[in-house]
N, C-alpha and C positions, 0 to 999 in steps of 0.2 A: 867834400860833399859826395854822397852816395851816387854811383854811376847811373842807377835807375832814375834818380831825380835830374841828373844832368841831361839825360836824353830828352826830357820833357820841358825843361825850364824855359827854353826859347819860345816854345809854342804856348805855354800856359800863361806867361807874363802878359797882363793886359786883357786876358780872356775871362778867367774866372778863378775863384778860390773854392776848393772843396770844403764845405762846411757841413756839420752834422748836428742838427737839433734833435731833441728827443722825439723818436718815432717819425722823423722827417725823411723824405727820400733823398738820395744822393743828388747833389747839384752836378749835372754832367758837364764835362768839357767836350768840345766839338770833335767828333770822330767821323769816319766815313759811314758806311751803311749801318743801319740800326739792327744789329744781329747779336745773338748771345756771345759770339766771339769778341766783338767790340765791347760789349758790356763787361766781359771778364777783364779785358785790358784796362778799362776804366776802374773797375773794382780793385784790381791788383795795385794800381797806383794809389788809390785811396787807402788801401790797407797799409802800404809801405810808408805813407805820409801821416798816418794817424797815430797818436800816442795814447788814445783813449780805448781801454779794453771794451767798454760798452759799445763804442762805435765799431770796433773790430768784430764783435759778436754779430752785429747787424750786417756787417759786410759779408761775413761768412754765410749768413742766411741767404743773402742775395747771390752769392757765388753758387750756392746749391741750386738756385732757380735757373742759372744759365744752362745746367745740364751738360756741360762740356767736359770732355776727357781731361783737358788741361786744367779746368776748374777743379776737378776732383784731385788731380795731382798737386795743385797749388794748396788747396785746403788741407791736404794730408800733412803738410809741413808744420801745421799748428797743433797736431795731436800730441805733441810733447810739451805744450804750453799749459801750465797748471790751471790757468784761468780760461783759456780758449779751447782746451782739448775736447770737451763735450760737444761744443758747437761745431768744431772742425770735424769730429767723427760723424756727427749727424749729416753734415754737408757731404762728406765722402760717401756715406751710406746711401743718402738720398739720390745722388747722381748715379751711383753704380746700379742700384735697384731699378732705376728707370731705363738702364741701357745694358741689355744682355750682351751687346756687341763689345762692351768694354772689358768683358771677362778675360782673364789671363793671369799668369803667375804674379805679376806686379800688383794688379788690382786685388787679387785674393789675399796677398800679403797685407795690404792696407786694411782690408775688411776684417781680417783676423784681429788686427789691432783695434779697429773701431768697435768690434763686438764687446770689448771690455768697457766701453764708454757710453753705449747707447741703451735705450729702453729694452726691456725683455721682449716686447713684441717685434721691434726692429731686429733684435739679435737673432730671433728665429728665422726671419726673412733672409738675413745675411748668411746664415748657415746653409739654407737651401741654395742660395746663389753660389756660395763657395763650393758646394758639392756638385754643382751642375755641369762643370766643364773642366777638362784638363789641358785645354789649349794654352800655348805659351803666351799669346796675346802680345800687347805692346811692351817693348823693353826700352830702357833709356840708352841713348847713345852718348850723352854728356852728363857727367856726374856733378858738375858745378864746382868742382874743386881743382881738377887737373886735366891733363890731356890724355888720360888713359883711354885706349881704344881708337886713337887717332894717329895719323902718320902724315909725312910730307908727300908732295906730289912728284912722281917720277914720270916724265913724258906723258904720252897718251896710251890708251889701251893697246893700240896696234903696235906701237914702238916697244912697249913693255913686253909684249908677247914674243918679240924677236930677240930679246935679251937672254943671255945665258943666266943660270941661277946666280953665278958669282957676280956677273955684271949688274944684275938687278939688286943684289944685296949691297954692293958697294954704292950704287946710285941712291939706294934708299937711306943709307947712313947719312949721306950728304944732304939729301932732301929733308930728312928729319931735323938736321941741324938748322937749316934755314927756317923750317916751320916753327921751331921753338923760339926763334928770334922774332918772327912775325906774328905769332899767335900767342895770346896770353889769356889766362883766366883772371878777370878783373871784376870784383864784387859779384862773383858767381856767374858772370857772363863770359861766353866764348867770344873773345874780342880780337879783331885784327888791328895790330898796332904798327904794321910795316908801312912801307911807302911805295911799293911796287905792285906787282900782280902775282898773287900766290893763292893756291887752294890748299885747304886742309882736308884730308881724306879719311874715310873710315878704314880701319884695318880689315874689317869683314867685307865680304862681297854679298850682293843681293840680286835676286831675280825679280819676282813679283812681290810688291810690298805696298803698304800704306805708311805714311810718314807725317808726323806733326813737326813743325819747326816754327818758332817765333823769331822774327828778325827786326832790326831797326838800323836805319842809316843815320850816321852822325850828322847833324845839321851844319857842323863846322867843317865837315870834310869837303875836299875839292871834287866837284862833279860826282856826287854819291852814286854808286853803281855796285851791284853784286849779283849773285845768282846761286842756284842749286844745280849741280851736275848730277844727272841720274844715270846710273851705270857708267860712270866715267865720262859722260857726254854732256856738253853744254846744250841748253840749260833752261831751267825755269827762271825767268828774268826777274831781277829786283831793280826797280827804278826810283829815281827822284823824279816824280811826274812834272816838276817845274822845268825840267831840262827839255824844253820844246825844240831846241836846236838839234837834238839827236832823236827826236820822235818819241821821247819818254812819256808824252802826254797820253799815250794809249793805255798806260797802266802796267802794273806788275803782274806776274803770273804766267805770261805767255811763253811759248817755246821759241825763244828769240832766234835761234839759229836754224830754224826750219826754212826751207826754200820751196819745196813742193807743197807741203801741207801748211795749214794755218799757223802763223807765228805769233799773232797778236791775241791778247785776251779779249773776250767778248764784251767786257764792260770794265770800267775803271772802278776798283773797289779799295784803293789804297787809302791808308791814313797818311797824314802829312809827315814829312821827314822830321825825325826826332820823336815820333810816336811809334810804339810797337805795332807790328803787323803779324798776322798769324796765317801760315800756310797749312793746308791739309792736302797732301799729294797722294794719288793712287796711280800705280804703274802696273799694268797687266799686259804682258807681252810687249808690243811696241806702242800700246795705247796709254796715254797719260791724261789724267783728269786732275784739275787743280781747283781748290777752293781758297780764296783769299778773304780773310776776315769773315768767313762764313758764306761768302758768295761764290758760286761756281763760275769761274772765269775761263776755264778750259774744259771741254767735255769730250773725252775719248779721242783726242787728236793723236795721230801717229807721230812719234818722235823719230826724226831722221838721224842717221849716223853721220855726224858732222865730220868725223875723221876720214870716212870713206863713204860717200853717198851711194855707191854701188852696192854696199853691204847693208843689211838690216841692222838695227840696233843690237848691241851685244846682249846675249841672253842673261849673263851674270857679270856684274862688275861692282866696283866701289861707288859710294856716294861721296860727293865733294861739296864743301861750302866754299864759295868763291869770294875773294876780295879783289877789287878792281881799282886799286890805287887810292882808295879812301877808307876811312874807318867804318867798320860795320860790326854789329853785335848780333849774336845768336844766343838763344836760350830754349829750354824745354824741347829737346829733340828726342822724339820717340818714334820707334819703327816697329811694324808688325809684318812678318813674312806671310805671304799668301800662297796657298797651294793652288796650282792651276787645276781647273775643272774641265 
């Protein structure tokens, strides 16, 4: 069975079946907050479980209505489908034209492809959009096929800085070997299949940035737990909110390792374990803002330097996806560098 379906099956059994009558709305399964981000999660599942092209066309139209960057990227996958390509191109174009902030090299590449498939009126609008900016914009950190752009974890930023070049290179070789055992690409998902505690790290380093990342905790995992390290530092927390014995009921998205500044999210916005969740993270200087499933749960909170609390957060470092002893899945990881003003 496809891994996407496995993630949801425990939750969906006994709740509902997605059905599509002619011109009928989608029958929703229960998610957290009613947001475009959660609507996209529902629609993606519907798309992946429908075998009817007519239904998929309607789903693409609804994806366009979400107006989300990840919705645009998801719809773009269907521009090579002989039957769905026009609907997919219209969805991509509709979302992009409504969001100038999505502009960038990746978006413009998609729009050049969409121009060949949309109406002449929309084609002209797309040309104006394409010509309006030369910014790099969001780029993908995960290609869905292999671990290109990722490496294993060597110590922490302070200890790495003390290593000689030769020491660091030798340690990196060993760390990469461990990483390739623990992390696999399964059904297009970046999946932790190990049994201990291991982070997978970007090869590139980042200062100020915005980042999208979808994640899901496996419901069969022992004590599901994960996180996103920003500039090599823990962490934007990912919880199974049912784990009240460790305080996880506060919800995901908080800066868990903060001591002086706020560590908890302002509201619980999680979907249940086994359902996808979506982070949008912005980091400017030492200030972090986190949206979970479209809800702002952290607003400009200072991120402390866990490795040495007498130092500010590192100005530039790698991003890490954490696994904490149980299976976790990541997908749709996009990042945009931000210039400080």
